[in-house]
C-alpha positions in Angstrom: 21.6 -43.0 -37.0 22.7 -39.4 -36.4 20.1 -36.3 -36.1 21.4 -33.1 -37.8 20.3 -31.5 -34.9 19.5 -32.8 -31.6 17.4 -30.1 -29.6 16.7 -30.7 -25.7 14.1 -30.0 -24.0 10.7 -29.6 -25.0 8.9 -26.4 -24.0 8.3 -23.4 -26.0 11.5 -22.8 -26.6 12.5 -25.9 -27.4 10.1 -26.6 -29.9 9.9 -23.3 -31.6 13.6 -24.0 -32.2 12.4 -27.0 -33.7 10.6 -26.3 -36.2 12.0 -23.5 -37.3 14.9 -26.0 -38.0 13.3 -28.9 -39.3 11.3 -26.0 -41.9 15.4 -25.6 -43.1 15.6 -28.9 -44.4 17.3 -30.0 -41.5 16.4 -33.5 -39.5 15.6 -33.0 -35.9 14.9 -34.8 -32.8 13.4 -33.1 -29.3 14.4 -34.9 -26.0 12.5 -34.3 -23.5 12.8 -35.4 -19.9 9.1 -35.3 -18.8 6.5 -37.1 -20.1 4.7 -34.6 -21.6 5.7 -31.7 -23.9 4.9 -27.8 -23.0 7.1 -26.7 -20.3 5.3 -23.8 -18.3 2.6 -23.9 -20.5 -0.2 -26.4 -19.7 -4.0 -26.5 -19.5 -6.2 -29.4 -16.9 -9.8 -30.2 -16.6 -11.2 -27.9 -13.4 -15.0 -28.5 -12.7 -15.3 -30.5 -16.4 -13.8 -26.5 -17.7 -10.2 -27.2 -19.6 -8.3 -23.8 -18.5 -4.5 -23.1 -17.9 -2.8 -23.7 -15.1 0.5 -22.4 -16.2 0.8 -19.4 -18.6 -2.2 -18.3 -19.2 -1.3 -14.5 -21.2 2.1 -13.3 -23.2 2.7 -10.1 -24.8 1.3 -8.0 -27.3 3.4 -5.6 -27.7 6.4 -8.0 -28.8 5.9 -9.5 -32.1 7.3 -12.9 -31.6 4.0 -15.0 -29.9 1.6 -13.0 -32.0 3.2 -13.4 -35.1 4.5 -17.0 -33.9 0.2 -17.3 -33.4 -0.2 -16.0 -37.3 2.1 -18.4 -38.5 0.3 -21.5 -37.4 -3.1 -20.0 -38.2 -4.0 -19.7 -34.5 -6.6 -16.9 -33.7 -5.5 -14.8 -30.7 -7.6 -13.0 -28.4 -7.0 -10.4 -26.1 -8.7 -9.6 -22.3 -11.6 -7.8 -21.1 -11.9 -4.4 -20.4 -11.9 -5.6 -17.0 -9.7 -3.5 -14.9 -6.5 -5.0 -12.6 -6.2 -4.2 -8.5 -4.2 -3.9 -6.4 -4.7 -5.0 -2.0 -3.5 -2.8 -0.2 -2.9 -1.1 3.1 -6.3 -3.1 3.5 -8.7 -3.2 0.7 -8.6 -3.4 -2.8 -7.6 -0.8 -5.2 -7.3 0.2 -8.3 -3.9 -0.7 -10.0 -2.5 2.6 -11.1 -0.8 2.6 -14.6 2.8 2.6 -14.0 6.0 1.8 -15.8 7.2 -1.0 -13.4 5.7 1.4 -10.5 6.5 4.7 -11.5 3.1 6.2 -11.8 2.3 7.6 -15.5 -0.3 10.1 -13.5 0.2 10.8 -9.8 -3.0 12.4 -9.1 -4.6 8.8 -10.5 -2.0 7.1 -7.8 -3.0 9.6 -5.1 -6.8 8.4 -6.1 -6.1 4.7 -5.5 -4.7 5.7 -1.9 -1.9 2.5 -2.6 0.1 4.5 -0.9 0.1 6.4 2.2 0.1 10.2 2.3 3.8 9.8 3.2 4.1 8.0 0.5 3.0 9.9 -1.5 4.3 12.5 -0.9 7.7 10.9 -1.1 7.3 10.1 -4.8 6.1 13.1 -5.7 8.4 14.7 -4.2 11.1 13.1 -7.1 14.7 13.3 -5.4 18.5 12.9 -7.6 19.8 8.9 -7.8 22.8 9.0 -6.4 25.9 9.2 -8.8 27.5 5.8 -8.0 24.1 4.1 -8.5 23.6 6.3 -12.4 27.8 5.1 -12.8 26.9 1.4 -12.2 26.4 -0.7 -15.5 23.5 -2.1 -13.5 21.3 -1.8 -10.4 18.5 -3.0 -8.7 15.3 -2.0 -10.0 13.9 -1.7 -5.6 17.6 0.2 -5.6 16.6 2.4 -8.5 13.0 3.1 -8.2 13.3 3.8 -4.2 16.6 5.7 -4.8 14.1 8.8 -6.9 10.6 7.9 -5.4 11.5 6.2 -2.0 10.9 3.3 -0.4 6.6 2.7 0.2 6.3 2.9 -3.6 8.8 -0.3 -3.9 7.2 -1.9 -1.5 3.7 -1.2 -2.2 4.2 -1.1 -6.3 7.4 -2.3 -7.7 7.7 -5.7 -5.7 4.0 -6.7 -6.6 4.3 -6.1 -10.0 8.3 -7.8 -10.0 6.8 -10.3 -8.2 4.2 -10.7 -10.8 6.8 -11.7 -13.6 9.6 -13.5 -11.9 8.3 -14.0 -8.5 11.0 -12.6 -7.7 12.4 -9.1 -5.0 12.5 -6.0 -6.1 16.2 -5.2 -4.7 17.8 -8.1 -6.1 16.2 -8.0 -9.6 18.0 -6.0 -12.7 17.4 -3.6 -14.2 19.0 -3.5 -16.8 17.3 -6.8 -18.0 14.3 -6.6 -16.6 13.1 -2.7 -17.2 16.2 -1.4 -19.3 14.5 1.8 -20.4 13.8 2.9 -16.7 17.5 2.8 -16.3 18.0 4.5 -19.3 15.4 7.4 -18.2 17.2 7.6 -14.9 20.3 8.4 -16.0 18.4 10.5 -18.6 16.5 13.3 -15.9 13.3 12.5 -14.1 11.3 9.2 -14.1 8.1 11.0 -13.2 8.3 14.0 -16.1 9.7 10.8 -18.7 7.5 8.8 -17.2 4.5 10.8 -18.4 5.5 11.8 -21.5 5.2 8.4 -22.5 2.2 8.8 -25.2 -1.4 6.5 -24.2 -1.4 3.2 -26.7 -4.6 1.5 -26.9 -3.1 -1.5 -28.7 -3.7 -4.6 -25.7 -0.7 -5.2 -24.1 -1.6 -9.3 -23.6 -2.9 -11.8 -25.8 -4.0 -15.4 -25.5 -5.4 -18.3 -28.2 -9.3 -19.2 -27.8 -8.9 -22.1 -25.0 -5.6 -21.1 -23.5 -1.8 -20.9 -24.2 -1.7 -24.3 -23.2 -3.0 -25.1 -26.4 0.5 -23.8 -27.9 2.5 -26.4 -27.7 0.6 -29.2 -29.5 0.4 -26.5 -32.2 3.8 -25.6 -32.6 4.2 -29.6 -32.9 1.8 -30.2 -35.3 3.5 -30.6 -38.7 6.4 -29.1 -37.2 8.8 -31.9 -39.2 10.3 -33.4 -36.2 10.2 -35.7 -34.2 9.3 -36.3 -30.1 10.5 -37.9 -27.5 9.1 -38.2 -24.0 10.3 -39.3 -20.7 14.1 -38.8 -22.1 15.8 -37.0 -20.3 19.7 -36.1 -21.0 22.6 -37.1 -18.6 25.2 -36.2 -20.3 27.0 -34.5 -23.4 29.9 -34.5 -25.1 32.0 -33.9 -28.2 32.6 -36.0 -30.8 35.2 -36.3 -33.8 32.2 -34.9 -36.1 29.7 -33.5 -33.8 27.9 -34.3 -30.7 26.4 -37.6 -28.4 23.9 -36.7 -25.7 23.4 -40.3 -23.3 19.4 -40.1 -23.2 17.0 -42.2 -20.9 16.8 -43.8 -17.6 20.3 -44.6 -16.1 19.6 -49.1 -16.2 18.9 -48.8 -20.3 20.8 -45.5 -21.3 21.1 -44.9 -25.5 23.4 -42.6 -27.2 22.4 -40.2 -29.5 24.6 -38.2 -31.6 24.4 -35.1 -33.8 25.7 -32.5 -35.8 24.9 -29.9 -33.7 23.1 -29.5 -30.0 20.3 -26.8 -28.5 19.9 -26.7 -25.3 16.7 -25.7 -24.5 16.7 -26.4 -20.9 16.5 -24.1 -17.4 19.8 -22.5 -16.1 20.5 -25.7 -13.6 20.2 -28.4 -16.3 21.8 -26.5 -18.6 25.3 -26.2 -16.6 24.9 -29.6 -15.1 25.7 -30.7 -19.3 27.8 -28.2 -20.3 30.4 -29.5 -16.8 32.6 -31.2 -18.9 32.3 -29.4 -22.3 32.3 -25.6 -21.8 33.4 -25.2 -17.8 32.9 -21.2 -17.9 29.2 -21.4 -19.2 28.3 -23.9 -17.3 29.8 -22.2 -13.8 27.3 -18.9 -15.1 24.8 -21.4 -15.3 24.7 -22.8 -11.7 24.9 -18.6 -10.9 21.4 -18.3 -11.7 19.4 -19.1 -9.1 15.2 -19.9 -9.6 11.7 -19.1 -7.9 8.9 -21.8 -7.5 5.7 -21.3 -7.5 2.3 -22.6 -7.4 -1.3 -22.2 -9.2 -4.5 -23.1 -7.8 -7.4 -22.8 -10.3 -10.9 -23.1 -8.3 -14.2 -23.4 -9.7 -16.8 -22.0 -8.3 -20.4 -21.0 -8.8 -21.2 -17.9 -10.4 -24.2 -17.0 -8.0 -21.9 -17.0 -5.2 -19.4 -14.7 -6.1 -19.6 -11.4 -5.8 -20.8 -8.9 -8.9 -18.4 -6.8 -9.0 -15.3 -8.9 -9.2 -17.1 -9.3 -12.7 -15.8 -6.5 -13.3 -12.5 -6.9 -12.4 -9.6 -9.3 -14.0 -7.6 -9.3 -11.1 -5.6 -8.5 -8.2 -1.6 -8.5 -7.2 -0.7 -8.9 -3.1 2.8 -7.1 -1.8 4.9 -9.0 0.2 4.6 -6.0 2.6 1.1 -7.4 3.6 2.2 -10.5 4.6 -0.3 -12.0 3.0 0.3 -16.1 1.5 -1.4 -15.3 -2.1 0.6 -13.3 -4.2 -1.9 -12.1 -6.7 -5.0 -13.8 -7.9 -6.5 -14.0 -11.5 -10.3 -13.8 -12.6 -10.5 -15.8 -15.1 -13.8 -15.5 -15.7 -13.8 -11.8 -16.0 -10.2 -11.5 -17.9 -10.8 -14.3 -21.3 -14.3 -13.6 -22.6 -13.6 -17.7 -23.5 -13.1 -18.3 -20.3 -16.9 -17.4 -19.0 -18.4 -18.7 -22.3 -17.3 -21.8 -21.0 -19.9 -22.7 -18.8 -22.6 -19.7 -17.7 -23.3 -21.5 -14.5 -19.4 -22.2 -13.6 -16.8 -19.4 -13.1 -13.0 -20.3 -12.8 -9.9 -17.7 -10.8 -6.7 -18.9 -10.0 -4.1 -17.7 -7.1 0.0 -17.9 -7.1 1.4 -18.4 -4.5 5.5 -18.7 -4.2 8.3 -16.3 -5.0 12.1 -16.5 -4.3 13.2 -17.3 -1.3 9.9 -18.6 0.3 10.0 -22.2 -0.8 7.8 -22.8 2.3 5.1 -21.6 1.2 4.8 -24.2 -1.0 5.4 -26.7 1.7 2.1 -27.1 2.5 -0.2 -30.0 0.6 -2.6 -29.3 -2.1 -5.4 -29.4 0.1 -3.2 -26.7 2.2 -2.5 -24.5 -0.7 -6.7 -23.9 -1.7 -7.7 -23.5 2.2 -5.2 -21.1 2.4 -6.1 -19.4 -0.8 -9.4 -19.3 0.1 -8.6 -17.4 3.2 -7.2 -15.0 1.3 -9.7 -14.8 -1.4 -12.4 -14.6 1.9 -10.9 -11.4 2.8 -9.9 -9.7 -0.1 -12.4 -10.3 -2.9 -15.8 -11.5 -0.4 -15.3 -14.6 -1.8 -16.3 -17.6 1.0 -18.1 -20.2 -0.3 -16.6 -23.5 -1.1 -15.4 -23.9 -3.9 -17.0 -27.1 -6.7 -13.8 -28.0 -7.7 -10.0 -27.4 -7.1 -7.0 -27.7 -8.8 -2.9 -27.7 -7.7 0.0 -27.0 -10.8 3.6 -27.2 -8.4 5.7 -25.1 -10.5 9.3 -26.3 -9.3 12.2 -23.6 -9.8 10.1 -22.4 -12.8 11.5 -19.1 -13.1 15.1 -17.8 -13.5 16.6 -14.9 -11.2 18.0 -12.3 -13.4 20.6 -10.4 -10.6 22.2 -7.6 -10.8 24.5 -8.3 -13.5 22.2 -11.2 -15.3 22.9 -8.9 -19.0 26.9 -9.4 -18.7 26.3 -13.5 -17.1 24.6 -14.5 -20.4 26.9 -12.3 -22.6 29.6 -14.3 -20.8 27.5 -17.6 -21.3 26.9 -16.9 -25.3 30.7 -16.0 -26.3 31.6 -19.3 -24.6 29.4 -21.9 -25.9 29.8 -19.7 -29.2 33.0 -20.8 -28.7 31.8 -24.7 -29.5 30.9 -25.4 -33.3 26.8 -26.7 -33.2 25.5 -25.7 -29.8 23.6 -23.1 -28.6 21.7 -22.2 -25.7 18.2 -21.1 -25.2 15.3 -20.4 -22.8 13.8 -17.9 -20.2 17.0 -17.8 -18.7 18.7 -15.5 -20.4 16.6 -13.0 -22.1 13.3 -12.4 -20.8 10.6 -14.9 -18.8 7.7 -13.9 -21.3 6.3 -16.4 -24.0 7.1 -13.6 -26.8 11.1 -13.1 -25.4 11.4 -17.3 -24.8 10.3 -17.5 -28.7 13.0 -15.1 -29.4 16.1 -17.0 -27.4 15.0 -19.8 -30.0 15.2 -18.0 -33.2 18.5 -16.5 -32.5 19.4 -20.0 -31.0 19.1 -21.4 -34.5 20.8 -18.6 -36.2 24.0 -19.2 -34.2 23.6 -23.0 -34.8 23.8 -22.6 -38.6 25.4 -19.3 -38.9 27.8 -22.1 -37.9 27.7 -24.4 -40.4 
């Protein structure tokens, strides 16, 4: 049979696209190359407790994620009042509130001790950005902030914040793509004055589901009205007289799947390979989008072996300038009430390792990643006991890098794809790596496919 729509990729983007398309009455098939759906949303058992080992939260201030949860009838939970930290200049310090490193309050920044006196003085004496930077269509986040507030604030605030989202480097990530509001502010005037004037919001920044974000893929699939085939790698895509033909499955036993329309919800690299024959311009642009690999190490400890002070902290970030192995740690037991309620005697936390260009870090064995995580946790958080259990989840090429010029590149990709009737792309490579942005990308693809009919 020929399907109305085939969605390639069973991550959040692909599942949401399939669900929305099926809701319009179309026959929809999802082809997922791995043995499981969900993409970077995944749960695993650690010390007998089921916790997230992939993305563990979504932005609550964007409507797409919490809106999808409401559509699915799923409860949403928010983090506790535990505060975030930053390891800087030999101590675990309070993370100052900022807009991607630009502080809301210079006094709070000074009290945190994150910056040296010299770095603080440079930030306070904000200077004008060069006309060349402001005239450019795009600039890196690091170059933009450094031009105003100095290098140290980039090294110790911007870098760890961007590293937590993109696993990337501040001086390579696009301001227009990652923090367009900061670029707009810089063109209007003082960053410090404008950020200080931003109204304080009491609304939660993040949200999750009870039991973790790893539950979301199954909830989207249940009752979604579409078919899913896993371990069904799509190896080729070609235009036919009436639509599209996809070659799927193992090379020893390939299958041809026909469809009126196709949505590619795959990472940039695989999407580039599939589009190579039919949409060469888009394929070439997609091939230029690099990706970072990361690993999440989940550790379970006896509650009595964790310092009491950590129960008031949700975790901490680590700037690259500190030359530690981990780039962040999330104290899940303190950040999420549902995690703490799993077992009063066991606490679960996680470390994150890997930045763009630092793939050598991840060449260690699983045991090696646990060992270096423990060494850093001992120094920075005072946890010296042996864990009762551990889990290592590797995410190869998981985080697309939004280089300077990314917004224009995405526009060119979409323009080229739009020339092909019944074809659309979506996922983390385009409009944002967070869950709400990916959902929005999926719905944009659905609108493109349905509008073209």
